[in-house]
Structures are given as C-alpha cells and as structure tokens.
C-alpha positions as CSV (number, residue, x, y, z in Angstrom):
1,X,157.1,47.2,37.4
2,X,156.5,45.5,34.4
3,X,153.3,44.9,32.0
4,X,153.4,41.4,30.5
5,X,150.8,40.6,27.6
6,X,150.4,37.2,26.3
7,X,148.9,36.6,23.1
8,X,149.3,33.7,20.8
9,X,153.1,33.1,20.3
10,X,153.9,36.6,21.5
11,X,154.9,38.0,24.9
12,X,155.2,41.8,25.1
13,X,156.7,43.3,28.3
14,X,156.9,46.8,29.1
15,X,158.4,48.6,32.0
16,X,161.1,47.6,34.3
17,X,161.7,44.0,34.8
18,X,163.5,44.0,38.5
19,X,164.0,41.6,40.4
20,X,160.8,41.4,42.3
21,X,158.9,40.4,38.9
22,X,161.3,37.3,38.1
23,X,158.7,34.6,39.3
24,X,156.2,36.5,37.1
25,X,158.3,36.8,33.9
26,X,159.3,32.9,34.5
27,X,155.8,32.1,34.5
28,X,154.7,34.4,31.6
29,X,157.6,33.0,29.7
30,X,156.4,29.2,30.4
31,X,152.8,30.1,29.2
32,X,154.5,31.5,26.1
33,X,156.2,28.3,25.5
34,X,153.1,26.4,25.9
35,X,151.5,28.2,23.2
36,X,150.9,26.1,20.0
37,X,152.7,28.3,18.0
38,X,156.2,27.1,16.2
39,X,157.2,30.8,16.1
40,X,157.8,32.8,19.5
41,X,158.0,36.2,19.6
42,X,159.5,38.0,23.2
43,X,159.2,41.6,22.7
44,X,161.2,43.6,25.1
45,X,161.3,46.6,22.9
46,X,159.3,48.5,25.9
47,X,161.3,47.4,28.6
48,X,163.1,50.4,30.1
49,X,165.5,48.0,32.7
50,X,166.4,44.7,32.6
51,X,168.2,43.0,36.1
52,X,170.7,40.8,34.9
53,X,168.9,37.5,36.4
54,X,166.3,37.6,33.6
55,X,168.9,37.1,31.0
56,X,169.1,33.5,32.3
57,X,165.0,33.3,32.0
58,X,165.5,34.3,28.4
59,X,168.3,32.0,28.1
60,X,166.2,29.0,29.6
61,X,163.4,30.0,27.0
62,X,165.5,29.6,24.3
63,X,167.0,26.3,25.3
64,X,163.4,25.4,26.3
65,X,162.0,26.3,22.8
66,X,164.8,24.9,20.8
67,X,163.9,21.7,22.5
68,X,160.3,21.6,21.6
69,X,161.6,22.3,17.9
70,X,160.2,26.1,18.1
71,X,161.8,29.2,17.0
72,X,162.3,32.4,19.3
73,X,162.4,35.7,18.0
74,X,163.0,38.4,20.6
75,X,162.9,42.4,19.8
76,X,165.0,45.0,22.1
77,X,165.9,48.5,21.9
78,X,169.4,49.0,21.1
79,X,170.1,50.0,25.2
80,X,169.1,46.5,26.3
81,X,170.9,45.3,23.3
82,X,173.9,46.1,25.2
83,X,173.1,43.9,28.1
84,X,172.8,40.8,25.6
85,X,176.1,41.9,23.9
86,X,178.0,42.0,27.5
87,X,177.1,38.5,27.7
88,X,177.4,37.0,24.3
89,X,173.9,36.6,24.4
90,X,173.4,38.3,20.9
91,X,175.8,35.2,19.2
92,X,173.2,32.4,19.7
93,X,169.8,34.4,19.9
94,X,167.8,35.9,16.9
95,X,167.3,39.4,18.1
96,X,166.2,42.6,16.5
97,X,166.7,46.1,17.5
98,X,164.0,48.0,17.2
99,X,163.6,52.0,17.6
C-alpha cells in the first residue's frame, strides 16, 4: 500500500501505487491542487511500484495545475521514470530523476 504526506504545496508518496489506492491518490492530488501554493511538488521518489492507471491521475493533475496557473514539478526514481517515458509523459512534464 501507499503512504501519502501532504504538506503545503507538496505531496510525498511512498510505497506502492496499486489499483486499490487509486481513489485515495486522486483525493490527495486534488488536495495538493487546492493548496494556495503556485509551485506544486509531487514527490514519487519513494514509490516502488505504480499501476498505469495512476499516470492518468498525474496527467490530470498537470492539466488542472496549468488551468489554475500553477506549476507542477514531479520527482521520481529512474525505474519509475521509464514508465513516464513509455507514455511520452516526460515530454510534457517537469520531472526530476532522483537517486
């Protein structure tokens, strides 16, 4: 399962983003978007596994953030970055690969 830590303009996720936590991940992303911060940080560097259905949630967060004139930065480990590459999502997102 996954742990979600929301603090100001940042959402840190740790563990496994499986199908079962899709609703909770959507809720946490909505809470992140509603923060008063202009710079939002989605830290997925602690995610060990991510089901592909969560990519749609991340993309929706990006679109919603841009619609509210907010910037979204995403942090991932190299293994998860490969998933973003497969969907060409890395071409439209600000993604930082961390160790």
